Backbone as JSON Lines, residues from 0, in Angstrom:
{"i":0,"aa":"M","n":[-12.86,1.82,16.56],"ca":[-13.19,2.06,15.18],"c":[-12.81,0.82,14.37]}
{"i":1,"aa":"L","n":[-13.73,0.32,13.6],"ca":[-13.47,-0.84,12.77],"c":[-12.79,-0.41,11.48]}
{"i":2,"aa":"K","n":[-11.72,-1.09,11.15],"ca":[-10.96,-0.76,9.94],"c":[-11.35,-1.71,8.82]}
{"i":3,"aa":"I","n":[-12.47,-1.44,8.19],"ca":[-12.91,-2.24,7.04],"c":[-12.71,-1.38,5.8]}
{"i":4,"aa":"K","n":[-11.67,-1.72,5.02],"ca":[-11.36,-0.9,3.85],"c":[-12.2,-1.29,2.64]}
{"i":5,"aa":"H","n":[-12.43,-2.57,2.48],"ca":[-13.34,-3.01,1.42],"c":[-13.98,-4.32,1.85]}
{"i":6,"aa":"L","n":[-15.09,-4.64,1.25],"ca":[-15.84,-5.84,1.6],"c":[-15.41,-6.97,0.68]}
{"i":7,"aa":"Y","n":[-15.17,-8.14,1.25],"ca":[-14.69,-9.28,0.47],"c":[-15.83,-10.04,-0.18]}
{"i":8,"aa":"G","n":[-17.02,-9.94,0.36],"ca":[-18.16,-10.63,-0.21],"c":[-19.22,-9.64,-0.65]}
{"i":9,"aa":"V","n":[-20.14,-10.1,-1.45],"ca":[-21.19,-9.2,-1.94],"c":[-22.57,-9.53,-1.35]}
{"i":10,"aa":"S","n":[-22.69,-10.72,-0.78],"ca":[-23.99,-11.08,-0.22],"c":[-24.17,-10.44,1.15]}
{"i":11,"aa":"E","n":[-25.4,-10.36,1.59],"ca":[-25.7,-9.77,2.9],"c":[-25.03,-10.57,4.01]}
{"i":12,"aa":"N","n":[-25.05,-11.89,3.9],"ca":[-24.43,-12.74,4.91],"c":[-22.92,-12.51,4.99]}
{"i":13,"aa":"A","n":[-22.26,-12.38,3.85],"ca":[-20.81,-12.15,3.83],"c":[-20.46,-10.82,4.48]}
{"i":14,"aa":"V","n":[-21.25,-9.8,4.23],"ca":[-21.0,-8.48,4.82],"c":[-21.21,-8.54,6.33]}
{"i":15,"aa":"R","n":[-22.27,-9.22,6.76],"ca":[-22.52,-9.35,8.2],"c":[-21.39,-10.1,8.9]}
{"i":16,"aa":"I","n":[-20.91,-11.17,8.29],"ca":[-19.81,-11.94,8.88],"c":[-18.55,-11.1,8.97]}
{"i":17,"aa":"Q","n":[-18.22,-10.35,7.92],"ca":[-17.02,-9.53,7.94],"c":[-17.11,-8.45,9.02]}
{"i":18,"aa":"I","n":[-18.26,-7.84,9.17],"ca":[-18.44,-6.83,10.21],"c":[-18.34,-7.46,11.6]}
{"i":19,"aa":"A","n":[-18.93,-8.66,11.77],"ca":[-18.86,-9.34,13.06],"c":[-17.42,-9.71,13.42]}
{"i":20,"aa":"V","n":[-16.66,-10.2,12.46],"ca":[-15.26,-10.56,12.71],"c":[-14.44,-9.33,13.06]}
{"i":21,"aa":"A","n":[-14.66,-8.22,12.37],"ca":[-13.93,-6.98,12.68],"c":[-14.29,-6.49,14.07]}
{"i":22,"aa":"L","n":[-15.54,-6.59,14.45],"ca":[-15.98,-6.18,15.79],"c":[-15.36,-7.06,16.87]}
{"i":23,"aa":"I","n":[-15.32,-8.36,16.64],"ca":[-14.72,-9.28,17.61],"c":[-13.23,-8.97,17.77]}
{"i":24,"aa":"A","n":[-12.52,-8.76,16.66],"ca":[-11.09,-8.44,16.73],"c":[-10.87,-7.14,17.49]}
{"i":25,"aa":"F","n":[-11.7,-6.14,17.23],"ca":[-11.59,-4.85,17.93],"c":[-11.79,-5.03,19.43]}
{"i":26,"aa":"L","n":[-12.82,-5.77,19.81],"ca":[-13.12,-5.95,21.23],"c":[-12.04,-6.78,21.95]}
{"i":27,"aa":"V","n":[-11.51,-7.8,21.29],"ca":[-10.45,-8.6,21.89],"c":[-9.21,-7.74,22.12]}
{"i":28,"aa":"L","n":[-8.86,-6.9,21.15],"ca":[-7.7,-6.01,21.32],"c":[-7.95,-5.01,22.45]}
{"i":29,"aa":"R","n":[-9.15,-4.48,22.54],"ca":[-9.47,-3.52,23.61],"c":[-9.42,-4.18,24.99]}
{"i":30,"aa":"L","n":[-9.8,-5.44,25.09],"ca":[-9.75,-6.15,26.36],"c":[-8.32,-6.57,26.72]}
{"i":31,"aa":"A","n":[-7.52,-6.91,25.73],"ca":[-6.16,-7.4,25.99],"c":[-5.18,-6.26,26.24]}
{"i":32,"aa":"Q","n":[-5.42,-5.09,25.69],"ca":[-4.47,-3.99,25.8],"c":[-4.18,-3.57,27.24]}
{"i":33,"aa":"P","n":[-5.15,-3.47,28.14],"ca":[-4.82,-3.11,29.53],"c":[-4.02,-4.17,30.29]}
{"i":34,"aa":"M","n":[-4.01,-5.42,29.8],"ca":[-3.3,-6.49,30.5],"c":[-1.79,-6.46,30.25]}
{"i":35,"aa":"Q","n":[-1.34,-5.68,29.3],"ca":[0.07,-5.66,28.96],"c":[0.7,-4.34,29.38]}
{"i":36,"aa":"T","n":[2.01,-4.36,29.55],"ca":[2.74,-3.14,29.92],"c":[3.86,-2.82,28.94]}
{"i":37,"aa":"A","n":[3.95,-3.56,27.84],"ca":[5.05,-3.37,26.89],"c":[4.93,-2.04,26.15]}
{"i":38,"aa":"V","n":[3.72,-1.67,25.73],"ca":[3.52,-0.42,24.99],"c":[2.3,0.29,25.54]}
{"i":39,"aa":"Q","n":[2.28,1.6,25.42],"ca":[1.16,2.39,25.92],"c":[0.1,2.66,24.85]}
{"i":40,"aa":"S","n":[0.53,2.76,23.61],"ca":[-0.37,3.13,22.52],"c":[-1.21,1.93,22.06]}
{"i":41,"aa":"S","n":[-2.5,2.15,21.91],"ca":[-3.38,1.09,21.39],"c":[-3.04,0.75,19.96]}
{"i":42,"aa":"L","n":[-2.68,1.75,19.18],"ca":[-2.32,1.52,17.78],"c":[-1.06,0.67,17.67]}
{"i":43,"aa":"T","n":[-0.05,0.98,18.46],"ca":[1.18,0.2,18.45],"c":[0.92,-1.22,18.93]}
{"i":44,"aa":"F","n":[0.09,-1.38,19.95],"ca":[-0.26,-2.71,20.44],"c":[-0.95,-3.52,19.35]}
{"i":45,"aa":"G","n":[-1.89,-2.92,18.64],"ca":[-2.57,-3.61,17.55],"c":[-1.62,-4.04,16.46]}
{"i":46,"aa":"R","n":[-0.66,-3.17,16.13],"ca":[0.33,-3.52,15.11],"c":[1.24,-4.66,15.56]}
{"i":47,"aa":"L","n":[1.63,-4.64,16.83],"ca":[2.46,-5.73,17.36],"c":[1.71,-7.05,17.34]}
{"i":48,"aa":"I","n":[0.44,-7.02,17.69],"ca":[-0.37,-8.24,17.66],"c":[-0.49,-8.76,16.23]}
{"i":49,"aa":"R","n":[-0.74,-7.86,15.3],"ca":[-0.86,-8.27,13.9],"c":[0.44,-8.89,13.39]}
{"i":50,"aa":"A","n":[1.59,-8.31,13.76],"ca":[2.87,-8.82,13.31],"c":[3.23,-10.14,13.96]}
{"i":51,"aa":"N","n":[2.73,-10.41,15.15],"ca":[3.08,-11.62,15.9],"c":[1.91,-12.58,16.04]}
{"i":52,"aa":"L","n":[0.94,-12.46,15.17],"ca":[-0.3,-13.23,15.32],"c":[-0.07,-14.74,15.29]}
{"i":53,"aa":"M","n":[0.86,-15.2,14.5],"ca":[1.06,-16.64,14.36],"c":[2.16,-17.17,15.27]}
{"i":54,"aa":"H","n":[2.67,-16.35,16.18],"ca":[3.7,-16.77,17.12],"c":[3.08,-16.9,18.51]}
{"i":55,"aa":"S","n":[3.48,-17.92,19.21],"ca":[3.01,-18.12,20.58],"c":[3.97,-17.4,21.52]}
{"i":56,"aa":"R","n":[3.66,-16.12,21.81],"ca":[4.54,-15.3,22.63],"c":[3.7,-14.51,23.62]}
{"i":57,"aa":"G","n":[4.29,-14.2,24.75],"ca":[3.62,-13.4,25.76],"c":[3.65,-11.92,25.38]}
{"i":58,"aa":"F","n":[2.81,-11.13,26.05],"ca":[2.76,-9.7,25.78],"c":[4.1,-9.02,26.03]}
{"i":59,"aa":"D","n":[4.81,-9.47,27.06],"ca":[6.08,-8.84,27.4],"c":[7.19,-9.16,26.4]}
{"i":60,"aa":"E","n":[6.98,-10.14,25.52],"ca":[7.97,-10.52,24.53],"c":[7.7,-9.94,23.14]}
{"i":61,"aa":"L","n":[6.66,-9.14,22.99],"ca":[6.27,-8.65,21.67],"c":[7.3,-7.73,21.04]}
{"i":62,"aa":"L","n":[8.0,-6.95,21.83],"ca":[8.96,-6.0,21.28],"c":[10.29,-6.65,20.91]}
{"i":63,"aa":"E","n":[10.55,-7.86,21.4],"ca":[11.78,-8.57,21.08],"c":[11.61,-9.32,19.76]}
{"i":64,"aa":"P","n":[12.69,-9.44,18.97],"ca":[12.57,-10.23,17.74],"c":[12.32,-11.69,18.07]}
{"i":65,"aa":"P","n":[11.59,-12.41,17.22],"ca":[11.31,-13.82,17.52],"c":[12.6,-14.64,17.52]}
{"i":66,"aa":"K","n":[12.65,-15.62,18.4],"ca":[13.8,-16.5,18.47],"c":[13.73,-17.51,17.34]}
{"i":67,"aa":"K","n":[14.88,-17.79,16.76],"ca":[14.93,-18.77,15.67],"c":[14.89,-20.17,16.28]}
{"i":68,"aa":"A","n":[14.02,-20.98,15.77],"ca":[13.9,-22.35,16.25],"c":[15.0,-23.19,15.63]}
{"i":69,"aa":"K","n":[15.55,-24.1,16.42],"ca":[16.56,-25.01,15.91],"c":[15.87,-26.07,15.07]}
{"i":70,"aa":"P","n":[16.4,-26.34,13.88],"ca":[15.77,-27.39,13.06],"c":[15.94,-28.76,13.7]}
{"i":71,"aa":"E","n":[14.94,-29.57,13.59],"ca":[14.97,-30.91,14.15],"c":[15.27,-31.92,13.06]}
{"i":72,"aa":"L","n":[15.79,-33.05,13.46],"ca":[16.05,-34.11,12.49],"c":[14.74,-34.53,11.84]}
{"i":73,"aa":"G","n":[14.8,-34.85,10.58],"ca":[13.61,-35.25,9.86],"c":[12.91,-34.09,9.19]}
{"i":74,"aa":"Q","n":[13.47,-32.89,9.29],"ca":[12.88,-31.72,8.64],"c":[13.77,-31.24,7.5]}
{"i":75,"aa":"G","n":[14.38,-32.15,6.8],"ca":[15.23,-31.76,5.68],"c":[16.62,-31.33,6.11]}
{"i":76,"aa":"V","n":[17.02,-31.68,7.33],"ca":[18.32,-31.29,7.86],"c":[19.3,-32.41,7.6]}
{"i":77,"aa":"L","n":[20.4,-32.06,6.97],"ca":[21.44,-33.05,6.72],"c":[22.5,-32.97,7.8]}
{"i":78,"aa":"I","n":[22.95,-34.12,8.24],"ca":[23.98,-34.14,9.28],"c":[25.32,-34.45,8.66]}
């Protein structure tokens, strides 16, 4: 089921693109869900993916809190 709550564009092309993106996201989640063993629920898996979308983590690490990266020199760190 595609979760489109409202349309961001008003043109026909914008609506088609939004529907296509929602369909692609749905299909990718449906294909990836059987590959993992961390959670059984599709809904929980989708929520974990959404929460960790910008982190490079494996499926088995989704339930663990993200590790804090050590700051490197040159990133505003004073010694």
